[in-house]
Structures are given as structure tokens and as C-alpha cells.
PDB file with SEQRES, HELIX, SHEET and CRYST1 records, atoms N, CA, C and O in Angstrom:
SEQRES   1 A   87  SER TRP HIS LYS LEU MET VAL GLY ASP LEU SER PRO THR          
SEQRES   2 A   87  GLN GLN ILE LEU ARG ASP THR ILE LEU LYS ASN ILE SER          
SEQRES   3 A   87  MET THR LYS ILE THR LEU GLY ALA GLY CYS PHE TRP HIS          
SEQRES   4 A   87  VAL GLU PHE ALA LEU ARG ARG LEU PRO GLY ILE ILE ASP          
SEQRES   5 A   87  THR SER VAL GLY TYR SER GLY GLY VAL THR PRO SER PRO          
SEQRES   6 A   87  THR TYR LYS ASP VAL CYS THR GLY ASN THR ASN HIS ALA          
SEQRES   7 A   87  GLU VAL VAL MET TRP SER PHE ASP PRO                          
HELIX    1 AA1 VAL A    7  ASP A    9  5                                   3    
HELIX    2 AA2 PRO A   12  LYS A   23  1                                  12    
HELIX    3 AA3 PHE A   37  ARG A   45  1                                   9    
HELIX    4 AA4 TYR A   67  CYS A   71  1                                   5    
SHEET    1 AA1 3 LYS A  29  GLY A  33  0                                        
SHEET    2 AA1 3 HIS A  77  PHE A  85 -1                                        
SHEET    3 AA1 3 ILE A  50  GLY A  59 -1                                        
CRYST1    1.000    1.000    1.000  90.00  90.00  90.00 P 1           1          
ATOM      1  N   SER A   1      67.746  76.953 100.260  1.00  0.00           N  
ATOM      2  CA  SER A   1      67.179  77.136  98.938  1.00  0.00           C  
ATOM      3  C   SER A   1      68.207  76.860  97.845  1.00  0.00           C  
ATOM      4  O   SER A   1      67.831  76.486  96.734  1.00  0.00           O  
ATOM      5  N   TRP A   2      69.497  77.036  98.135  1.00  0.00           N  
ATOM      6  CA  TRP A   2      70.539  76.800  97.121  1.00  0.00           C  
ATOM      7  C   TRP A   2      70.631  75.331  96.751  1.00  0.00           C  
ATOM      8  O   TRP A   2      70.865  75.006  95.587  1.00  0.00           O  
ATOM      9  N   HIS A   3      70.453  74.444  97.708  1.00  0.00           N  
ATOM     10  CA  HIS A   3      70.571  73.022  97.432  1.00  0.00           C  
ATOM     11  C   HIS A   3      69.435  72.530  96.540  1.00  0.00           C  
ATOM     12  O   HIS A   3      69.587  71.521  95.851  1.00  0.00           O  
ATOM     13  N   LYS A   4      68.315  73.217  96.542  1.00  0.00           N  
ATOM     14  CA  LYS A   4      67.151  72.786  95.783  1.00  0.00           C  
ATOM     15  C   LYS A   4      67.235  73.166  94.305  1.00  0.00           C  
ATOM     16  O   LYS A   4      66.483  72.630  93.491  1.00  0.00           O  
ATOM     17  N   LEU A   5      68.134  74.079  93.947  1.00  0.00           N  
ATOM     18  CA  LEU A   5      68.243  74.503  92.557  1.00  0.00           C  
ATOM     19  C   LEU A   5      68.909  73.406  91.735  1.00  0.00           C  
ATOM     20  O   LEU A   5      70.047  73.025  92.006  1.00  0.00           O  
ATOM     21  N   MET A   6      68.216  72.913  90.756  1.00  0.00           N  
ATOM     22  CA  MET A   6      68.757  71.872  89.894  1.00  0.00           C  
ATOM     23  C   MET A   6      69.561  72.521  88.772  1.00  0.00           C  
ATOM     24  O   MET A   6      69.200  73.590  88.280  1.00  0.00           O  
ATOM     25  N   VAL A   7      70.641  71.877  88.377  1.00  0.00           N  
ATOM     26  CA  VAL A   7      71.529  72.438  87.362  1.00  0.00           C  
ATOM     27  C   VAL A   7      70.784  72.730  86.072  1.00  0.00           C  
ATOM     28  O   VAL A   7      71.058  73.744  85.431  1.00  0.00           O  
ATOM     29  N   GLY A   8      69.849  71.875  85.669  1.00  0.00           N  
ATOM     30  CA  GLY A   8      69.108  72.094  84.434  1.00  0.00           C  
ATOM     31  C   GLY A   8      68.235  73.335  84.457  1.00  0.00           C  
ATOM     32  O   GLY A   8      67.837  73.825  83.399  1.00  0.00           O  
ATOM     33  N   ASP A   9      67.927  73.856  85.640  1.00  0.00           N  
ATOM     34  CA  ASP A   9      67.083  75.043  85.773  1.00  0.00           C  
ATOM     35  C   ASP A   9      67.880  76.340  85.685  1.00  0.00           C  
ATOM     36  O   ASP A   9      67.297  77.424  85.690  1.00  0.00           O  
ATOM     37  N   LEU A  10      69.211  76.242  85.604  1.00  0.00           N  
ATOM     38  CA  LEU A  10      70.068  77.419  85.685  1.00  0.00           C  
ATOM     39  C   LEU A  10      70.835  77.640  84.392  1.00  0.00           C  
ATOM     40  O   LEU A  10      71.133  76.697  83.658  1.00  0.00           O  
ATOM     41  N   SER A  11      71.151  78.913  84.124  1.00  0.00           N  
ATOM     42  CA  SER A  11      72.038  79.224  83.010  1.00  0.00           C  
ATOM     43  C   SER A  11      73.449  78.771  83.379  1.00  0.00           C  
ATOM     44  O   SER A  11      73.709  78.517  84.556  1.00  0.00           O  
ATOM     45  N   PRO A  12      74.364  78.660  82.423  1.00  0.00           N  
ATOM     46  CA  PRO A  12      75.742  78.285  82.754  1.00  0.00           C  
ATOM     47  C   PRO A  12      76.376  79.218  83.792  1.00  0.00           C  
ATOM     48  O   PRO A  12      77.094  78.754  84.677  1.00  0.00           O  
ATOM     49  N   THR A  13      76.119  80.522  83.693  1.00  0.00           N  
ATOM     50  CA  THR A  13      76.664  81.466  84.673  1.00  0.00           C  
ATOM     51  C   THR A  13      76.080  81.194  86.050  1.00  0.00           C  
ATOM     52  O   THR A  13      76.809  81.187  87.041  1.00  0.00           O  
ATOM     53  N   GLN A  14      74.775  80.972  86.120  1.00  0.00           N  
ATOM     54  CA  GLN A  14      74.139  80.692  87.402  1.00  0.00           C  
ATOM     55  C   GLN A  14      74.627  79.369  87.990  1.00  0.00           C  
ATOM     56  O   GLN A  14      74.724  79.241  89.211  1.00  0.00           O  
ATOM     57  N   GLN A  15      74.936  78.381  87.143  1.00  0.00           N  
ATOM     58  CA  GLN A  15      75.467  77.107  87.628  1.00  0.00           C  
ATOM     59  C   GLN A  15      76.818  77.312  88.308  1.00  0.00           C  
ATOM     60  O   GLN A  15      77.070  76.755  89.376  1.00  0.00           O  
ATOM     61  N   ILE A  16      77.686  78.116  87.687  1.00  0.00           N  
ATOM     62  CA  ILE A  16      79.004  78.403  88.273  1.00  0.00           C  
ATOM     63  C   ILE A  16      78.827  79.116  89.607  1.00  0.00           C  
ATOM     64  O   ILE A  16      79.492  78.780  90.586  1.00  0.00           O  
ATOM     65  N   LEU A  17      77.935  80.097  89.648  1.00  0.00           N  
ATOM     66  CA  LEU A  17      77.700  80.836  90.884  1.00  0.00           C  
ATOM     67  C   LEU A  17      77.137  79.917  91.959  1.00  0.00           C  
ATOM     68  O   LEU A  17      77.556  79.994  93.114  1.00  0.00           O  
ATOM     69  N   ARG A  18      76.194  79.046  91.600  1.00  0.00           N  
ATOM     70  CA  ARG A  18      75.617  78.100  92.564  1.00  0.00           C  
ATOM     71  C   ARG A  18      76.696  77.191  93.130  1.00  0.00           C  
ATOM     72  O   ARG A  18      76.762  76.987  94.342  1.00  0.00           O  
ATOM     73  N   ASP A  19      77.540  76.645  92.265  1.00  0.00           N  
ATOM     74  CA  ASP A  19      78.598  75.744  92.714  1.00  0.00           C  
ATOM     75  C   ASP A  19      79.587  76.462  93.637  1.00  0.00           C  
ATOM     76  O   ASP A  19      80.050  75.890  94.623  1.00  0.00           O  
ATOM     77  N   THR A  20      79.905  77.716  93.311  1.00  0.00           N  
ATOM     78  CA  THR A  20      80.807  78.502  94.159  1.00  0.00           C  
ATOM     79  C   THR A  20      80.196  78.712  95.534  1.00  0.00           C  
ATOM     80  O   THR A  20      80.877  78.574  96.550  1.00  0.00           O  
ATOM     81  N   ILE A  21      78.927  79.041  95.566  1.00  0.00           N  
ATOM     82  CA  ILE A  21      78.249  79.265  96.838  1.00  0.00           C  
ATOM     83  C   ILE A  21      78.203  77.981  97.657  1.00  0.00           C  
ATOM     84  O   ILE A  21      78.480  78.002  98.856  1.00  0.00           O  
ATOM     85  N   LEU A  22      77.857  76.867  97.022  1.00  0.00           N  
ATOM     86  CA  LEU A  22      77.763  75.615  97.762  1.00  0.00           C  
ATOM     87  C   LEU A  22      79.110  75.169  98.319  1.00  0.00           C  
ATOM     88  O   LEU A  22      79.159  74.540  99.376  1.00  0.00           O  
ATOM     89  N   LYS A  23      80.196  75.480  97.630  1.00  0.00           N  
ATOM     90  CA  LYS A  23      81.531  75.138  98.125  1.00  0.00           C  
ATOM     91  C   LYS A  23      81.923  76.016  99.302  1.00  0.00           C  
ATOM     92  O   LYS A  23      82.770  75.630 100.108  1.00  0.00           O  
ATOM     93  N   ASN A  24      81.323  77.181  99.410  1.00  0.00           N  
ATOM     94  CA  ASN A  24      81.665  78.146 100.453  1.00  0.00           C  
ATOM     95  C   ASN A  24      80.464  78.428 101.343  1.00  0.00           C  
ATOM     96  O   ASN A  24      80.270  79.561 101.785  1.00  0.00           O  
ATOM     97  N   ILE A  25      79.663  77.415 101.605  1.00  0.00           N  
ATOM     98  CA  ILE A  25      78.378  77.577 102.275  1.00  0.00           C  
ATOM     99  C   ILE A  25      78.497  78.218 103.650  1.00  0.00           C  
ATOM    100  O   ILE A  25      77.539  78.835 104.117  1.00  0.00           O  
ATOM    101  N   SER A  26      79.643  78.091 104.311  1.00  0.00           N  
ATOM    102  CA  SER A  26      79.775  78.707 105.626  1.00  0.00           C  
ATOM    103  C   SER A  26      80.013  80.210 105.516  1.00  0.00           C  
ATOM    104  O   SER A  26      79.912  80.923 106.514  1.00  0.00           O  
ATOM    105  N   MET A  27      80.323  80.689 104.341  1.00  0.00           N  
ATOM    106  CA  MET A  27      80.556  82.114 104.136  1.00  0.00           C  
ATOM    107  C   MET A  27      79.234  82.805 103.814  1.00  0.00           C  
ATOM    108  O   MET A  27      78.316  82.179 103.284  1.00  0.00           O  
ATOM    109  N   THR A  28      79.141  84.059 104.125  1.00  0.00           N  
ATOM    110  CA  THR A  28      77.957  84.819 103.746  1.00  0.00           C  
ATOM    111  C   THR A  28      78.294  85.932 102.767  1.00  0.00           C  
ATOM    112  O   THR A  28      77.396  86.610 102.267  1.00  0.00           O  
ATOM    113  N   LYS A  29      79.583  86.129 102.487  1.00  0.00           N  
ATOM    114  CA  LYS A  29      80.010  87.088 101.470  1.00  0.00           C  
ATOM    115  C   LYS A  29      81.070  86.431 100.603  1.00  0.00           C  
ATOM    116  O   LYS A  29      81.959  85.739 101.099  1.00  0.00           O  
ATOM    117  N   ILE A  30      80.962  86.658  99.315  1.00  0.00           N  
ATOM    118  CA  ILE A  30      81.926  86.131  98.351  1.00  0.00           C  
ATOM    119  C   ILE A  30      82.240  87.239  97.360  1.00  0.00           C  
ATOM    120  O   ILE A  30      81.351  87.996  96.970  1.00  0.00           O  
ATOM    121  N   THR A  31      83.494  87.337  96.951  1.00  0.00           N  
ATOM    122  CA  THR A  31      83.895  88.240  95.877  1.00  0.00           C  
ATOM    123  C   THR A  31      84.415  87.386  94.737  1.00  0.00           C  
ATOM    124  O   THR A  31      85.274  86.527  94.936  1.00  0.00           O  
ATOM    125  N   LEU A  32      83.889  87.627  93.531  1.00  0.00           N  
ATOM    126  CA  LEU A  32      84.233  86.829  92.374  1.00  0.00           C  
ATOM    127  C   LEU A  32      84.590  87.735  91.207  1.00  0.00           C  
ATOM    128  O   LEU A  32      83.847  88.662  90.883  1.00  0.00           O  
ATOM    129  N   GLY A  33      85.722  87.467  90.577  1.00  0.00           N  
ATOM    130  CA  GLY A  33      86.092  88.137  89.336  1.00  0.00           C  
ATOM    131  C   GLY A  33      85.673  87.245  88.183  1.00  0.00           C  
ATOM    132  O   GLY A  33      86.099  86.093  88.101  1.00  0.00           O  
ATOM    133  N   ALA A  34      84.849  87.761  87.299  1.00  0.00           N  
ATOM    134  CA  ALA A  34      84.321  86.902  86.229  1.00  0.00           C  
ATOM    135  C   ALA A  34      84.074  87.693  84.952  1.00  0.00           C  
ATOM    136  O   ALA A  34      82.984  87.627  84.383  1.00  0.00           O  
ATOM    137  N   GLY A  35      85.060  88.429  84.504  1.00  0.00           N  
ATOM    138  CA  GLY A  35      84.856  89.206  83.286  1.00  0.00           C  
ATOM    139  C   GLY A  35      83.977  90.409  83.572  1.00  0.00           C  
ATOM    140  O   GLY A  35      84.229  91.143  84.527  1.00  0.00           O  
ATOM    141  N   CYS A  36      82.970  90.619  82.779  1.00  0.00           N  
ATOM    142  CA  CYS A  36      82.078  91.769  82.920  1.00  0.00           C  
ATOM    143  C   CYS A  36      81.185  91.614  84.147  1.00  0.00           C  
ATOM    144  O   CYS A  36      80.378  90.688  84.220  1.00  0.00           O  
ATOM    145  N   PHE A  37      81.331  92.520  85.108  1.00  0.00           N  
ATOM    146  CA  PHE A  37      80.566  92.365  86.351  1.00  0.00           C  
ATOM    147  C   PHE A  37      79.083  92.622  86.180  1.00  0.00           C  
ATOM    148  O   PHE A  37      78.289  92.170  87.005  1.00  0.00           O  
ATOM    149  N   TRP A  38      78.683  93.329  85.142  1.00  0.00           N  
ATOM    150  CA  TRP A  38      77.255  93.634  84.984  1.00  0.00           C  
ATOM    151  C   TRP A  38      76.454  92.351  84.729  1.00  0.00           C  
ATOM    152  O   TRP A  38      75.367  92.189  85.284  1.00  0.00           O  
ATOM    153  N   HIS A  39      76.968  91.450  83.908  1.00  0.00           N  
ATOM    154  CA  HIS A  39      76.259  90.194  83.625  1.00  0.00           C  
ATOM    155  C   HIS A  39      76.207  89.318  84.876  1.00  0.00           C  
ATOM    156  O   HIS A  39      75.170  88.728  85.179  1.00  0.00           O  
ATOM    157  N   VAL A  40      77.305  89.233  85.592  1.00  0.00           N  
ATOM    158  CA  VAL A  40      77.350  88.409  86.801  1.00  0.00           C  
ATOM    159  C   VAL A  40      76.387  88.961  87.848  1.00  0.00           C  
ATOM    160  O   VAL A  40      75.654  88.200  88.479  1.00  0.00           O  
ATOM    161  N   GLU A  41      76.386  90.283  88.036  1.00  0.00           N  
ATOM    162  CA  GLU A  41      75.473  90.881  89.008  1.00  0.00           C  
ATOM    163  C   GLU A  41      74.022  90.613  88.621  1.00  0.00           C  
ATOM    164  O   GLU A  41      73.200  90.298  89.482  1.00  0.00           O  
ATOM    165  N   PHE A  42      73.704  90.733  87.342  1.00  0.00           N  
ATOM    166  CA  PHE A  42      72.340  90.475  86.870  1.00  0.00           C  
ATOM    167  C   PHE A  42      71.924  89.039  87.183  1.00  0.00           C  
ATOM    168  O   PHE A  42      70.822  88.799  87.676  1.00  0.00           O  
ATOM    169  N   ALA A  43      72.820  88.078  86.892  1.00  0.00           N  
ATOM    170  CA  ALA A  43      72.511  86.668  87.152  1.00  0.00           C  
ATOM    171  C   ALA A  43      72.321  86.412  88.644  1.00  0.00           C  
ATOM    172  O   ALA A  43      71.426  85.664  89.039  1.00  0.00           O  
ATOM    173  N   LEU A  44      73.160  87.030  89.470  1.00  0.00           N  
ATOM    174  CA  LEU A  44      73.056  86.831  90.916  1.00  0.00           C  
ATOM    175  C   LEU A  44      71.742  87.353  91.471  1.00  0.00           C  
ATOM    176  O   LEU A  44      71.107  86.696  92.295  1.00  0.00           O  
ATOM    177  N   ARG A  45      71.336  88.524  91.026  1.00  0.00           N  
ATOM    178  CA  ARG A  45      70.116  89.143  91.561  1.00  0.00           C  
ATOM    179  C   ARG A  45      68.867  88.318  91.272  1.00  0.00           C  
ATOM    180  O   ARG A  45      67.832  88.516  91.908  1.00  0.00           O  
ATOM    181  N   ARG A  46      68.957  87.395  90.318  1.00  0.00           N  
ATOM    182  CA  ARG A  46      67.804  86.556  89.959  1.00  0.00           C  
ATOM    183  C   ARG A  46      67.756  85.268  90.775  1.00  0.00           C  
ATOM    184  O   ARG A  46      66.788  84.515  90.668  1.00  0.00           O  
ATOM    185  N   LEU A  47      68.775  84.997  91.586  1.00  0.00           N  
ATOM    186  CA  LEU A  47      68.826  83.766  92.368  1.00  0.00           C  
ATOM    187  C   LEU A  47      68.247  83.977  93.761  1.00  0.00           C  
ATOM    188  O   LEU A  47      68.405  85.050  94.342  1.00  0.00           O  
ATOM    189  N   PRO A  48      67.582  82.967  94.296  1.00  0.00           N  
ATOM    190  CA  PRO A  48      67.029  83.088  95.645  1.00  0.00           C  
ATOM    191  C   PRO A  48      68.143  83.144  96.687  1.00  0.00           C  
ATOM    192  O   PRO A  48      69.183  82.505  96.529  1.00  0.00           O  
ATOM    193  N   GLY A  49      67.922  83.903  97.739  1.00  0.00           N  
ATOM    194  CA  GLY A  49      68.871  83.964  98.844  1.00  0.00           C  
ATOM    195  C   GLY A  49      69.890  85.080  98.743  1.00  0.00           C  
ATOM    196  O   GLY A  49      70.606  85.347  99.708  1.00  0.00           O  
ATOM    197  N   ILE A  50      69.975  85.743  97.588  1.00  0.00           N  
ATOM    198  CA  ILE A  50      70.920  86.858  97.444  1.00  0.00           C  
ATOM    199  C   ILE A  50      70.368  88.049  98.203  1.00  0.00           C  
ATOM    200  O   ILE A  50      69.234  88.473  97.977  1.00  0.00           O  
ATOM    201  N   ILE A  51      71.176  88.584  99.104  1.00  0.00           N  
ATOM    202  CA  ILE A  51      70.755  89.712  99.921  1.00  0.00           C  
ATOM    203  C   ILE A  51      71.185  91.026  99.290  1.00  0.00           C  
ATOM    204  O   ILE A  51      70.416  91.987  99.257  1.00  0.00           O  
ATOM    205  N   ASP A  52      72.425  91.067  98.786  1.00  0.00           N  
ATOM    206  CA  ASP A  52      72.975  92.310  98.261  1.00  0.00           C  
ATOM    207  C   ASP A  52      74.114  91.994  97.306  1.00  0.00           C  
ATOM    208  O   ASP A  52      74.790  90.975  97.450  1.00  0.00           O  
ATOM    209  N   THR A  53      74.324  92.871  96.331  1.00  0.00           N  
ATOM    210  CA  THR A  53      75.486  92.766  95.452  1.00  0.00           C  
ATOM    211  C   THR A  53      76.171  94.117  95.371  1.00  0.00           C  
ATOM    212  O   THR A  53      75.553  95.162  95.572  1.00  0.00           O  
ATOM    213  N   SER A  54      77.460  94.072  95.072  1.00  0.00           N  
ATOM    214  CA  SER A  54      78.247  95.291  94.908  1.00  0.00           C  
ATOM    215  C   SER A  54      79.317  95.008  93.870  1.00  0.00           C  
ATOM    216  O   SER A  54      79.968  93.965  93.927  1.00  0.00           O  
ATOM    217  N   VAL A  55      79.512  95.917  92.922  1.00  0.00           N  
ATOM    218  CA  VAL A  55      80.510  95.714  91.872  1.00  0.00           C  
ATOM    219  C   VAL A  55      81.687  96.665  92.072  1.00  0.00           C  
ATOM    220  O   VAL A  55      81.555  97.724  92.685  1.00  0.00           O  
ATOM    221  N   GLY A  56      82.839  96.262  91.540  1.00  0.00           N  
ATOM    222  CA  GLY A  56      84.022  97.106  91.635  1.00  0.00           C  
ATOM    223  C   GLY A  56      85.193  96.472  90.920  1.00  0.00           C  
ATOM    224  O   GLY A  56      85.015  95.628  90.042  1.00  0.00           O  
ATOM    225  N   TYR A  57      86.397  96.882  91.300  1.00  0.00           N  
ATOM    226  CA  TYR A  57      87.615  96.424  90.649  1.00  0.00           C  
ATOM    227  C   TYR A  57      88.579  95.895  91.695  1.00  0.00           C  
ATOM    228  O   TYR A  57      88.607  96.364  92.833  1.00  0.00           O  
ATOM    229  N   SER A  58      89.376  94.901  91.285  1.00  0.00           N  
ATOM    230  CA  SER A  58      90.349  94.305  92.193  1.00  0.00           C  
ATOM    231  C   SER A  58      91.703  94.242  91.502  1.00  0.00           C  
ATOM    232  O   SER A  58      91.792  94.079  90.285  1.00  0.00           O  
ATOM    233  N   GLY A  59      92.763  94.375  92.311  1.00  0.00           N  
ATOM    234  CA  GLY A  59      94.114  94.312  91.750  1.00  0.00           C  
ATOM    235  C   GLY A  59      94.423  95.562  90.952  1.00  0.00           C  
ATOM    236  O   GLY A  59      93.851  96.622  91.203  1.00  0.00           O  
ATOM    237  N   GLY A  60      95.307  95.445  90.012  1.00  0.00           N  
ATOM    238  CA  GLY A  60      95.604  96.546  89.116  1.00  0.00           C  
ATOM    239  C   GLY A  60      96.634  97.519  89.642  1.00  0.00           C  
ATOM    240  O   GLY A  60      97.076  97.434  90.788  1.00  0.00           O  
ATOM    241  N   VAL A  61      97.003  98.438  88.784  1.00  0.00           N  
ATOM    242  CA  VAL A  61      98.064  99.395  89.097  1.00  0.00           C  
ATOM    243  C   VAL A  61      97.588 100.836  89.178  1.00  0.00           C  
ATOM    244  O   VAL A  61      98.342 101.707  89.612  1.00  0.00           O  
ATOM    245  N   THR A  62      96.362 101.103  88.773  1.00  0.00           N  
ATOM    246  CA  THR A  62      95.828 102.461  88.781  1.00  0.00           C  
ATOM    247  C   THR A  62      95.009 102.684  90.043  1.00  0.00           C  
ATOM    248  O   THR A  62      94.044 101.959  90.283  1.00  0.00           O  
ATOM    249  N   PRO A  63      95.377 103.683  90.862  1.00  0.00           N  
ATOM    250  CA  PRO A  63      94.566 103.950  92.054  1.00  0.00           C  
ATOM    251  C   PRO A  63      93.188 104.488  91.664  1.00  0.00           C  
ATOM    252  O   PRO A  63      93.089 105.380  90.821  1.00  0.00           O  
ATOM    253  N   SER A  64      92.141 103.961  92.262  1.00  0.00           N  
ATOM    254  CA  SER A  64      90.759 104.417  92.044  1.00  0.00           C  
ATOM    255  C   SER A  64      90.402 104.545  90.561  1.00  0.00           C  
ATOM    256  O   SER A  64      90.046 105.631  90.105  1.00  0.00           O  
ATOM    257  N   PRO A  65      90.494 103.450  89.808  1.00  0.00           N  
ATOM    258  CA  PRO A  65      90.204 103.549  88.374  1.00  0.00           C  
ATOM    259  C   PRO A  65      88.714 103.758  88.112  1.00  0.00           C  
ATOM    260  O   PRO A  65      87.867 103.362  88.913  1.00  0.00           O  
ATOM    261  N   THR A  66      88.417 104.378  86.993  1.00  0.00           N  
ATOM    262  CA  THR A  66      87.038 104.503  86.529  1.00  0.00           C  
ATOM    263  C   THR A  66      86.724 103.317  85.616  1.00  0.00           C  
ATOM    264  O   THR A  66      87.623 102.578  85.215  1.00  0.00           O  
ATOM    265  N   TYR A  67      85.464 103.146  85.298  1.00  0.00           N  
ATOM    266  CA  TYR A  67      85.070 102.093  84.368  1.00  0.00           C  
ATOM    267  C   TYR A  67      85.787 102.277  83.032  1.00  0.00           C  
ATOM    268  O   TYR A  67      86.257 101.311  82.430  1.00  0.00           O  
ATOM    269  N   LYS A  68      85.863 103.531  82.577  1.00  0.00           N  
ATOM    270  CA  LYS A  68      86.534 103.840  81.315  1.00  0.00           C  
ATOM    271  C   LYS A  68      88.016 103.453  81.383  1.00  0.00           C  
ATOM    272  O   LYS A  68      88.559 102.910  80.421  1.00  0.00           O  
ATOM    273  N   ASP A  69      88.666 103.729  82.512  1.00  0.00           N  
ATOM    274  CA  ASP A  69      90.070 103.347  82.688  1.00  0.00           C  
ATOM    275  C   ASP A  69      90.249 101.836  82.547  1.00  0.00           C  
ATOM    276  O   ASP A  69      91.117 101.367  81.810  1.00  0.00           O  
ATOM    277  N   VAL A  70      89.419 101.089  83.260  1.00  0.00           N  
ATOM    278  CA  VAL A  70      89.542  99.631  83.261  1.00  0.00           C  
ATOM    279  C   VAL A  70      89.268  99.056  81.876  1.00  0.00           C  
ATOM    280  O   VAL A  70      89.913  98.090  81.469  1.00  0.00           O  
ATOM    281  N   CYS A  71      88.321  99.637  81.153  1.00  0.00           N  
ATOM    282  CA  CYS A  71      87.975  99.137  79.813  1.00  0.00           C  
ATOM    283  C   CYS A  71      89.111  99.281  78.806  1.00  0.00           C  
ATOM    284  O   CYS A  71      89.100  98.609  77.775  1.00  0.00           O  
ATOM    285  N   THR A  72      90.089 100.137  79.079  1.00  0.00           N  
ATOM    286  CA  THR A  72      91.232 100.266  78.159  1.00  0.00           C  
ATOM    287  C   THR A  72      92.116  99.029  78.203  1.00  0.00           C  
ATOM    288  O   THR A  72      92.848  98.755  77.252  1.00  0.00           O  
ATOM    289  N   GLY A  73      92.053  98.270  79.315  1.00  0.00           N  
ATOM    290  CA  GLY A  73      92.899  97.103  79.466  1.00  0.00           C  
ATOM    291  C   GLY A  73      94.289  97.422  79.975  1.00  0.00           C  
ATOM    292  O   GLY A  73      95.128  96.529  80.092  1.00  0.00           O  
ATOM    293  N   ASN A  74      94.542  98.684  80.278  1.00  0.00           N  
ATOM    294  CA  ASN A  74      95.877  99.102  80.700  1.00  0.00           C  
ATOM    295  C   ASN A  74      96.063  99.182  82.208  1.00  0.00           C  
ATOM    296  O   ASN A  74      97.172  99.450  82.669  1.00  0.00           O  
ATOM    297  N   THR A  75      95.015  98.959  82.989  1.00  0.00           N  
ATOM    298  CA  THR A  75      95.124  99.123  84.443  1.00  0.00           C  
ATOM    299  C   THR A  75      95.415  97.808  85.167  1.00  0.00           C  
ATOM    300  O   THR A  75      95.800  97.814  86.336  1.00  0.00           O  
ATOM    301  N   ASN A  76      95.231  96.683  84.476  1.00  0.00           N  
ATOM    302  CA  ASN A  76      95.414  95.346  85.048  1.00  0.00           C  
ATOM    303  C   ASN A  76      94.425  95.026  86.174  1.00  0.00           C  
ATOM    304  O   ASN A  76      94.690  94.155  87.002  1.00  0.00           O  
ATOM    305  N   HIS A  77      93.297  95.721  86.207  1.00  0.00           N  
ATOM    306  CA  HIS A  77      92.260  95.428  87.186  1.00  0.00           C  
ATOM    307  C   HIS A  77      91.328  94.342  86.663  1.00  0.00           C  
ATOM    308  O   HIS A  77      91.145  94.195  85.455  1.00  0.00           O  
ATOM    309  N   ALA A  78      90.747  93.591  87.577  1.00  0.00           N  
ATOM    310  CA  ALA A  78      89.679  92.648  87.256  1.00  0.00           C  
ATOM    311  C   ALA A  78      88.362  93.246  87.725  1.00  0.00           C  
ATOM    312  O   ALA A  78      88.292  93.853  88.794  1.00  0.00           O  
ATOM    313  N   GLU A  79      87.324  93.073  86.926  1.00  0.00           N  
ATOM    314  CA  GLU A  79      85.992  93.473  87.362  1.00  0.00           C  
ATOM    315  C   GLU A  79      85.489  92.382  88.305  1.00  0.00           C  
ATOM    316  O   GLU A  79      85.555  91.197  87.979  1.00  0.00           O  
ATOM    317  N   VAL A  80      84.989  92.780  89.471  1.00  0.00           N  
ATOM    318  CA  VAL A  80      84.548  91.810  90.475  1.00  0.00           C  
ATOM    319  C   VAL A  80      83.163  92.155  90.998  1.00  0.00           C  
ATOM    320  O   VAL A  80      82.723  93.304  90.945  1.00  0.00           O  
ATOM    321  N   VAL A  81      82.496  91.136  91.501  1.00  0.00           N  
ATOM    322  CA  VAL A  81      81.203  91.307  92.171  1.00  0.00           C  
ATOM    323  C   VAL A  81      81.314  90.701  93.548  1.00  0.00           C  
ATOM    324  O   VAL A  81      81.749  89.560  93.700  1.00  0.00           O  
ATOM    325  N   MET A  82      80.923  91.458  94.551  1.00  0.00           N  
ATOM    326  CA  MET A  82      80.833  90.929  95.918  1.00  0.00           C  
ATOM    327  C   MET A  82      79.345  90.770  96.201  1.00  0.00           C  
ATOM    328  O   MET A  82      78.543  91.658  95.915  1.00  0.00           O  
ATOM    329  N   TRP A  83      78.995  89.619  96.770  1.00  0.00           N  
ATOM    330  CA  TRP A  83      77.594  89.447  97.115  1.00  0.00           C  
ATOM    331  C   TRP A  83      77.451  88.821  98.473  1.00  0.00           C  
ATOM    332  O   TRP A  83      78.298  88.053  98.931  1.00  0.00           O  
ATOM    333  N   SER A  84      76.343  89.175  99.109  1.00  0.00           N  
ATOM    334  CA  SER A  84      75.954  88.595 100.397  1.00  0.00           C  
ATOM    335  C   SER A  84      74.770  87.686 100.137  1.00  0.00           C  
ATOM    336  O   SER A  84      73.902  88.002  99.324  1.00  0.00           O  
ATOM    337  N   PHE A  85      74.737  86.560 100.827  1.00  0.00           N  
ATOM    338  CA  PHE A  85      73.637  85.642 100.625  1.00  0.00           C  
ATOM    339  C   PHE A  85      73.286  84.934 101.916  1.00  0.00           C  
ATOM    340  O   PHE A  85      74.075  84.864 102.858  1.00  0.00           O  
ATOM    341  N   ASP A  86      72.086  84.420 101.922  1.00  0.00           N  
ATOM    342  CA  ASP A  86      71.584  83.651 103.057  1.00  0.00           C  
ATOM    343  C   ASP A  86      71.540  82.196 102.651  1.00  0.00           C  
ATOM    344  O   ASP A  86      70.640  81.786 101.918  1.00  0.00           O  
ATOM    345  N   PRO A  87      72.523  81.384 103.127  1.00  0.00           N  
ATOM    346  CA  PRO A  87      72.570  79.982 102.705  1.00  0.00           C  
ATOM    347  C   PRO A  87      71.395  79.202 103.255  1.00  0.00           C  
ATOM    348  O   PRO A  87      71.275  78.004 103.000  1.00  0.00           O  
TER     349      PRO A  87                                                      
END                                                                             
């Protein structure tokens, strides 16, 4: 179903996600850091073949940061989305 999605039918965020998936077609899980994870998760959930999404933080210096901690910009964490899909 991913190959059938035409670029003109997708938002710019969905185009990036589609291209990432197609480059990693043998994988069934991908983790992507892309700024605010809420927008990325929303875009992913609207695409066919997405089985599950999970948001969190990667990298950084603060153990187990909260959303509020990360929003200060002082933890050096990236907001990430991990998703499972059926290619």
C-alpha cells in the first residue's frame, strides 16, 4: 500500500515519512526524531499500514525526563516517534 501513495496526495510531513519507510522497507519498526512528536504521530496514524505508534525522548542528559523538562531545551533530548508498519 505504501508504493501506491502518490506524492501529490500527501502532506509534506507524510511525504517524508513515506520516503523513509520506502527506504527501509525491510524494517517493520522505525524511530524518527522530527521536532514535535505529536504532529508526526498524528500524520503517521492517518497513513495506511501503520500498526502502532509510540512517542518518547532520545539522547539527552536528564534521566527519565518529563515533557515539561524537555520543553525547557535544557535536557538535550530529541522528541521521537517509533512506529510499526506492515509494508
